[in-house]
LODREN-774979 format. One record per residue (C-alpha): x, y, z. Coordinates in steps of 0.2 Angstrom, whole numbers, plus 5000, padded with zeros to 4 digits. Example, Ala and Ser with C-alpha at 12.3 -4.5 7.8 and 13.67 -1.06 7.14 Angstrom:
# LODREN-774979
+------+------+------+
:    u :    v :    w :
+------+------+------+
: 5062 : 4978 : 5039 :
: 5068 : 4995 : 5036 :
+------+------+------+
***
This chain:
# LODREN-774979
+------+------+------+
:    u :    v :    w :
+------+------+------+
: 4511 : 5731 : 5780 :
: 4504 : 5719 : 5770 :
: 4511 : 5713 : 5754 :
: 4504 : 5720 : 5738 :
: 4503 : 5711 : 5723 :
: 4505 : 5718 : 5705 :
: 4500 : 5710 : 5690 :
: 4515 : 5713 : 5677 :
: 4511 : 5713 : 5658 :
: 4524 : 5703 : 5648 :
: 4532 : 5715 : 5637 :
: 4534 : 5709 : 5617 :
: 4549 : 5715 : 5608 :
: 4548 : 5730 : 5597 :
: 4547 : 5725 : 5578 :
: 4564 : 5727 : 5569 :
: 4568 : 5742 : 5561 :
: 4573 : 5740 : 5544 :
: 4591 : 5745 : 5539 :
: 4595 : 5759 : 5528 :
: 4601 : 5744 : 5515 :
: 4585 : 5736 : 5516 :
: 4573 : 5751 : 5514 :
: 4584 : 5755 : 5498 :
: 4580 : 5735 : 5493 :
: 4562 : 5738 : 5496 :
: 4562 : 5754 : 5486 :
: 4570 : 5747 : 5472 :
: 4565 : 5729 : 5470 :
: 4549 : 5727 : 5481 :
: 4548 : 5716 : 5496 :
: 4562 : 5705 : 5502 :
: 4562 : 5686 : 5498 :
: 4554 : 5676 : 5512 :
: 4569 : 5668 : 5518 :
: 4583 : 5672 : 5530 :
: 4598 : 5666 : 5522 :
: 4597 : 5679 : 5508 :
: 4598 : 5667 : 5494 :
: 4588 : 5666 : 5478 :
: 4579 : 5652 : 5472 :
: 4577 : 5647 : 5453 :
: 4561 : 5654 : 5453 :
: 4565 : 5671 : 5461 :
: 4578 : 5672 : 5448 :
: 4567 : 5669 : 5434 :
: 4554 : 5681 : 5441 :
: 4567 : 5695 : 5441 :
: 4573 : 5691 : 5424 :
: 4557 : 5692 : 5418 :
: 4552 : 5708 : 5426 :
: 4570 : 5715 : 5420 :
: 4565 : 5710 : 5401 :
: 4547 : 5719 : 5403 :
: 4554 : 5733 : 5411 :
: 4564 : 5737 : 5393 :
: 4552 : 5729 : 5380 :
: 4560 : 5736 : 5365 :
: 4577 : 5734 : 5369 :
: 4575 : 5716 : 5374 :
: 4567 : 5714 : 5358 :
: 4582 : 5723 : 5349 :
: 4592 : 5710 : 5357 :
: 4583 : 5695 : 5353 :
: 4582 : 5701 : 5336 :
: 4599 : 5693 : 5331 :
: 4594 : 5676 : 5338 :
: 4577 : 5677 : 5329 :
: 4586 : 5681 : 5312 :
: 4599 : 5668 : 5316 :
: 4587 : 5653 : 5320 :
: 4576 : 5657 : 5305 :
: 4590 : 5659 : 5294 :
: 4596 : 5642 : 5299 :
: 4580 : 5633 : 5297 :
: 4578 : 5642 : 5280 :
: 4593 : 5638 : 5272 :
: 4593 : 5621 : 5279 :
: 4578 : 5618 : 5272 :
: 4582 : 5624 : 5257 :
: 4598 : 5613 : 5255 :
: 4587 : 5597 : 5260 :
: 4574 : 5602 : 5247 :
: 4588 : 5603 : 5232 :
: 4595 : 5587 : 5240 :
: 4578 : 5579 : 5240 :
: 4574 : 5586 : 5222 :
: 4590 : 5580 : 5215 :
: 4587 : 5563 : 5221 :
: 4569 : 5563 : 5214 :
: 4575 : 5568 : 5197 :
: 4589 : 5555 : 5196 :
: 4577 : 5541 : 5200 :
: 4567 : 5546 : 5186 :
: 4582 : 5542 : 5176 :
: 4580 : 5524 : 5180 :
: 4588 : 5511 : 5192 :
: 4604 : 5501 : 5189 :
: 4606 : 5512 : 5173 :
: 4623 : 5514 : 5164 :
: 4623 : 5527 : 5150 :
: 4636 : 5526 : 5136 :
: 4641 : 5543 : 5127 :
: 4652 : 5545 : 5112 :
: 4670 : 5555 : 5117 :
: 4674 : 5572 : 5111 :
: 4682 : 5574 : 5095 :
: 4696 : 5585 : 5087 :
: 4693 : 5599 : 5074 :
: 4707 : 5609 : 5068 :
: 4718 : 5603 : 5083 :
: 4706 : 5609 : 5095 :
: 4697 : 5596 : 5105 :
: 4677 : 5596 : 5105 :
: 4664 : 5595 : 5118 :
: 4660 : 5578 : 5128 :
: 4647 : 5568 : 5115 :
: 4652 : 5578 : 5099 :
: 4660 : 5563 : 5092 :
: 4650 : 5550 : 5082 :
: 4657 : 5535 : 5088 :
: 4642 : 5525 : 5093 :
: 4633 : 5514 : 5082 :
: 4617 : 5501 : 5082 :
: 4630 : 5486 : 5079 :
: 4637 : 5491 : 5095 :
: 4621 : 5490 : 5105 :
: 4619 : 5473 : 5098 :
: 4635 : 5469 : 5102 :
: 4632 : 5474 : 5119 :
: 4616 : 5465 : 5121 :
: 4623 : 5449 : 5116 :
: 4640 : 5449 : 5124 :
: 4640 : 5457 : 5141 :
: 4631 : 5446 : 5154 :
: 4621 : 5454 : 5169 :
: 4610 : 5465 : 5157 :
: 4591 : 5467 : 5158 :
: 4589 : 5478 : 5145 :
: 4600 : 5488 : 5131 :
: 4592 : 5503 : 5121 :
: 4601 : 5515 : 5107 :
: 4595 : 5533 : 5108 :
: 4591 : 5547 : 5095 :
: 4585 : 5564 : 5099 :
: 4584 : 5579 : 5090 :
: 4578 : 5594 : 5099 :
: 4568 : 5611 : 5092 :
: 4557 : 5599 : 5080 :
: 4542 : 5608 : 5075 :
: 4525 : 5597 : 5078 :
: 4510 : 5600 : 5070 :
: 4491 : 5595 : 5075 :
: 4476 : 5603 : 5065 :
: 4479 : 5621 : 5068 :
: 4490 : 5619 : 5082 :
: 4511 : 5619 : 5081 :
: 4525 : 5617 : 5096 :
: 4543 : 5616 : 5096 :
: 4548 : 5601 : 5106 :
: 4562 : 5586 : 5107 :
: 4559 : 5569 : 5098 :
: 4567 : 5554 : 5106 :
: 4569 : 5538 : 5098 :
: 4572 : 5522 : 5108 :
: 4567 : 5503 : 5109 :
: 4551 : 5500 : 5121 :
: 4562 : 5494 : 5135 :
: 4565 : 5513 : 5138 :
: 4548 : 5514 : 5147 :
: 4555 : 5503 : 5160 :
: 4573 : 5509 : 5159 :
: 4568 : 5528 : 5162 :
: 4553 : 5525 : 5172 :
: 4541 : 5532 : 5160 :
: 4522 : 5531 : 5165 :
: 4506 : 5530 : 5154 :
: 4493 : 5541 : 5160 :
: 4482 : 5539 : 5145 :
: 4482 : 5526 : 5131 :
: 4498 : 5514 : 5129 :
: 4515 : 5514 : 5125 :
: 4523 : 5508 : 5110 :
: 4527 : 5491 : 5111 :
: 4539 : 5479 : 5101 :
: 4527 : 5475 : 5087 :
: 4528 : 5494 : 5083 :
: 4546 : 5494 : 5083 :
: 4548 : 5478 : 5073 :
: 4536 : 5486 : 5061 :
: 4543 : 5503 : 5062 :
: 4525 : 5509 : 5066 :
: 4520 : 5528 : 5064 :
: 4515 : 5529 : 5082 :
: 4521 : 5541 : 5096 :
: 4520 : 5545 : 5115 :
: 4519 : 5561 : 5120 :
: 4522 : 5573 : 5136 :
: 4510 : 5582 : 5147 :
: 4517 : 5598 : 5139 :
: 4515 : 5594 : 5122 :
: 4498 : 5585 : 5124 :
: 4493 : 5604 : 5132 :
: 4500 : 5614 : 5118 :
: 4494 : 5604 : 5104 :
: 4478 : 5597 : 5110 :
: 4471 : 5608 : 5124 :
: 4458 : 5599 : 5135 :
: 4454 : 5587 : 5121 :
: 4458 : 5568 : 5121 :
: 4476 : 5566 : 5111 :
: 4475 : 5548 : 5109 :
: 4472 : 5542 : 5092 :
: 4474 : 5560 : 5085 :
: 4488 : 5562 : 5072 :
: 4503 : 5573 : 5073 :
: 4515 : 5579 : 5059 :
: 4533 : 5577 : 5063 :
: 4544 : 5585 : 5049 :
: 4531 : 5581 : 5037 :
: 4528 : 5563 : 5043 :
: 4510 : 5558 : 5051 :
: 4512 : 5549 : 5067 :
: 4496 : 5544 : 5078 :
: 4497 : 5547 : 5096 :
: 4496 : 5530 : 5105 :
: 4497 : 5537 : 5122 :
: 4501 : 5552 : 5134 :
: 4515 : 5551 : 5148 :
: 4513 : 5554 : 5166 :
: 4520 : 5572 : 5171 :
: 4537 : 5571 : 5178 :
: 4541 : 5590 : 5179 :
: 4557 : 5599 : 5177 :
: 4573 : 5590 : 5180 :
: 4581 : 5607 : 5184 :
: 4589 : 5609 : 5166 :
: 4572 : 5606 : 5156 :
: 4555 : 5601 : 5155 :
: 4553 : 5581 : 5156 :
: 4537 : 5584 : 5149 :
: 4540 : 5592 : 5133 :
: 4546 : 5577 : 5124 :
: 4539 : 5564 : 5111 :
: 4544 : 5546 : 5112 :
: 4545 : 5536 : 5096 :
: 4549 : 5519 : 5090 :
: 4569 : 5519 : 5086 :
: 4566 : 5509 : 5070 :
: 4553 : 5522 : 5064 :
: 4564 : 5537 : 5068 :
: 4580 : 5530 : 5060 :
: 4571 : 5525 : 5043 :
: 4558 : 5540 : 5041 :
: 4566 : 5554 : 5051 :
: 4584 : 5554 : 5054 :
: 4592 : 5538 : 5042 :
: 4608 : 5539 : 5050 :
: 4621 : 5525 : 5056 :
: 4625 : 5533 : 5072 :
: 4616 : 5535 : 5089 :
: 4618 : 5549 : 5101 :
: 4620 : 5537 : 5115 :
: 4616 : 5521 : 5121 :
: 4607 : 5515 : 5138 :
: 4610 : 5499 : 5146 :
: 4601 : 5493 : 5161 :
: 4609 : 5480 : 5173 :
: 4602 : 5466 : 5182 :
: 4597 : 5469 : 5201 :
: 4611 : 5465 : 5212 :
: 4624 : 5465 : 5197 :
: 4642 : 5474 : 5202 :
: 4642 : 5491 : 5191 :
: 4661 : 5490 : 5189 :
: 4660 : 5473 : 5183 :
: 4648 : 5478 : 5168 :
: 4656 : 5493 : 5166 :
: 4674 : 5486 : 5163 :
: 4665 : 5472 : 5153 :
: 4657 : 5486 : 5141 :
: 4674 : 5496 : 5140 :
: 4683 : 5482 : 5135 :
: 4671 : 5476 : 5120 :
: 4669 : 5495 : 5113 :
: 4687 : 5498 : 5114 :
: 4689 : 5481 : 5105 :
: 4675 : 5485 : 5092 :
: 4682 : 5504 : 5088 :
: 4700 : 5497 : 5088 :
: 4706 : 5507 : 5102 :
: 4725 : 5503 : 5104 :
: 4734 : 5504 : 5121 :
: 4739 : 5520 : 5128 :
: 4723 : 5528 : 5116 :
: 4710 : 5538 : 5123 :
: 4694 : 5529 : 5120 :
: 4680 : 5536 : 5109 :
: 4666 : 5534 : 5121 :
: 4663 : 5537 : 5139 :
: 4653 : 5525 : 5152 :
: 4643 : 5535 : 5167 :
: 4636 : 5526 : 5180 :
: 4619 : 5534 : 5186 :
: 4622 : 5527 : 5204 :
: 4638 : 5537 : 5205 :
: 4630 : 5553 : 5198 :
: 4617 : 5551 : 5213 :
: 4631 : 5550 : 5224 :
: 4640 : 5563 : 5218 :
: 4625 : 5575 : 5217 :
: 4619 : 5570 : 5234 :
: 4637 : 5574 : 5242 :
: 4636 : 5590 : 5233 :
: 4619 : 5593 : 5241 :
: 4625 : 5589 : 5258 :
: 4640 : 5600 : 5257 :
: 4628 : 5615 : 5250 :
: 4619 : 5612 : 5264 :
: 4631 : 5612 : 5278 :
: 4638 : 5628 : 5269 :
: 4621 : 5637 : 5270 :
: 4618 : 5632 : 5286 :
: 4635 : 5638 : 5294 :
: 4633 : 5655 : 5285 :
: 4617 : 5656 : 5293 :
: 4625 : 5651 : 5309 :
: 4636 : 5666 : 5309 :
: 4621 : 5676 : 5313 :
: 4618 : 5666 : 5328 :
: 4635 : 5671 : 5335 :
: 4633 : 5689 : 5329 :
: 4617 : 5689 : 5339 :
: 4625 : 5681 : 5355 :
: 4637 : 5695 : 5355 :
: 4622 : 5707 : 5355 :
: 4616 : 5698 : 5370 :
: 4633 : 5699 : 5378 :
: 4634 : 5719 : 5374 :
: 4617 : 5723 : 5380 :
: 4620 : 5712 : 5397 :
: 4634 : 5722 : 5400 :
: 4626 : 5738 : 5398 :
: 4613 : 5729 : 5408 :
: 4625 : 5726 : 5423 :
: 4631 : 5743 : 5422 :
: 4615 : 5752 : 5425 :
: 4610 : 5741 : 5439 :
: 4626 : 5742 : 5448 :
: 4619 : 5750 : 5464 :
: 4604 : 5736 : 5463 :
: 4617 : 5722 : 5465 :
: 4626 : 5732 : 5479 :
: 4610 : 5731 : 5489 :
: 4605 : 5714 : 5485 :
: 4624 : 5709 : 5492 :
: 4623 : 5721 : 5506 :
: 4607 : 5712 : 5513 :
: 4615 : 5695 : 5511 :
: 4613 : 5690 : 5492 :
: 4628 : 5678 : 5486 :
: 4639 : 5678 : 5470 :
: 4630 : 5663 : 5465 :
: 4613 : 5671 : 5467 :
: 4619 : 5687 : 5457 :
: 4627 : 5676 : 5445 :
: 4609 : 5667 : 5442 :
: 4599 : 5681 : 5440 :
: 4608 : 5687 : 5425 :
: 4611 : 5672 : 5418 :
: 4593 : 5667 : 5418 :
: 4589 : 5684 : 5411 :
: 4601 : 5681 : 5395 :
: 4595 : 5662 : 5393 :
: 4577 : 5667 : 5393 :
: 4581 : 5680 : 5379 :
: 4589 : 5667 : 5370 :
: 4576 : 5655 : 5373 :
: 4562 : 5669 : 5367 :
: 4572 : 5673 : 5352 :
: 4574 : 5655 : 5346 :
: 4555 : 5651 : 5348 :
: 4551 : 5667 : 5337 :
: 4564 : 5662 : 5325 :
: 4556 : 5644 : 5323 :
: 4541 : 5653 : 5319 :
: 4550 : 5665 : 5306 :
: 4561 : 5650 : 5300 :
: 4546 : 5638 : 5296 :
: 4535 : 5652 : 5288 :
: 4551 : 5658 : 5277 :
: 4552 : 5642 : 5270 :
: 4534 : 5639 : 5266 :
: 4534 : 5657 : 5258 :
: 4548 : 5653 : 5248 :
: 4541 : 5636 : 5243 :
: 4525 : 5644 : 5238 :
: 4529 : 5660 : 5230 :
: 4547 : 5656 : 5222 :
: 4543 : 5637 : 5219 :
: 4559 : 5632 : 5227 :
: 4559 : 5615 : 5235 :
: 4560 : 5616 : 5254 :
: 4560 : 5603 : 5268 :
: 4559 : 5608 : 5285 :
: 4567 : 5595 : 5296 :
: 4564 : 5593 : 5315 :
: 4584 : 5589 : 5317 :
: 4585 : 5608 : 5309 :
: 4573 : 5615 : 5321 :
: 4581 : 5607 : 5337 :
: 4599 : 5610 : 5332 :
: 4595 : 5628 : 5330 :
: 4584 : 5630 : 5345 :
: 4598 : 5621 : 5356 :
: 4612 : 5632 : 5348 :
: 4602 : 5646 : 5352 :
: 4601 : 5642 : 5370 :
: 4620 : 5637 : 5370 :
: 4624 : 5656 : 5364 :
: 4613 : 5662 : 5378 :
: 4622 : 5652 : 5392 :
: 4640 : 5657 : 5384 :
: 4639 : 5674 : 5379 :
: 4628 : 5677 : 5396 :
: 4641 : 5670 : 5407 :
: 4654 : 5685 : 5407 :
: 4641 : 5697 : 5410 :
: 4634 : 5689 : 5423 :
: 4651 : 5683 : 5431 :
: 4655 : 5702 : 5429 :
: 4640 : 5707 : 5440 :
: 4642 : 5693 : 5453 :
: 4662 : 5699 : 5456 :
: 4656 : 5717 : 5459 :
: 4662 : 5724 : 5475 :
: 4646 : 5728 : 5485 :
: 4653 : 5743 : 5494 :
: 4659 : 5750 : 5477 :
: 4642 : 5746 : 5469 :
: 4632 : 5755 : 5483 :
: 4642 : 5771 : 5480 :
: 4640 : 5768 : 5461 :
: 4628 : 5783 : 5454 :
+------+------+------+
***
């Protein structure tokens, strides 16, 4: 009997049959990730988070709304504070540099103390003494001013402020001439009937006509307009362009005829120690006014640099306060994210159980929910930046408020929004990662 050889085919192993858990995973989450360990890469976490956000668009947007409002509010508030600070600095710069202002003190009437500056205690002789006896000064000027003066030109009239000073006032308070010329020392020496007018006065008295060389009537006295000042704008208290400047001697002789002055402006030499100059002026005036030791001076010496520093500190404090108040809304938005993520964990408990059953680790679950929280915060932060910058522009255009949007404010608010996502998203993510797989699979 011959031996018969029969060719046998190599049998291939059968395809593995998916388990019930794998079938449930595929039904809920789609195809299994292409790795054998069951761990999820960062890309998978991001993709899963994006899909979860897309699946609940309205809820995701409402969740982001707190972050959007918070980031936008921080940017707008800081822009307002920074704009106010810049505006204050600009206005104070318009008062001149290295400038001291000497004002009369408050008097007494019927035993009642009056307001600062109400007492007539400064004279032209004080001005001359300061200019002669105090070293380290570039210029000194008395100041006479009167508000509510009716000025007439042709058939127009306007109620404005008259200010009389030495010609050095143009340098001291940074008045620039747009058209014509400033009155000079010759005008001061001869008590010339000339005036330099602000843009507001020029517009209301002369319209579009050139005011230079034309006549205006101030308290019945005719003046010739010698120049028009460059516009300064409002200083927050009054319109700085609603003013007429005239020589001090002219005002003193023709309009006011008084011995006392409203205040005295002193400009120090660059680099001069302001405290030394202030002390010298205080000592000189106290001696001239016969102020006895222990008595209160009948004048006050103010340093514009100190006023600027105080204003800057106040503006900075206001900016921090506004930013802090707006930052509270970011915390509220973070709490909203945490609440929604806790709800999401509850809704997706069975999904989490399936993931764990087929090999997902706690770190995978943690990263999935944490990434979702961070994405919500980042998306809200981006939209909040657009909202904040747009809001600052609208306030600047419509309300006329000064706003300054700084890159630092944008970076801080956006970074804070991302930090909120991590902080408030960690607890729900950790809750999801710590679920018992068996209990999660049983969850209905």
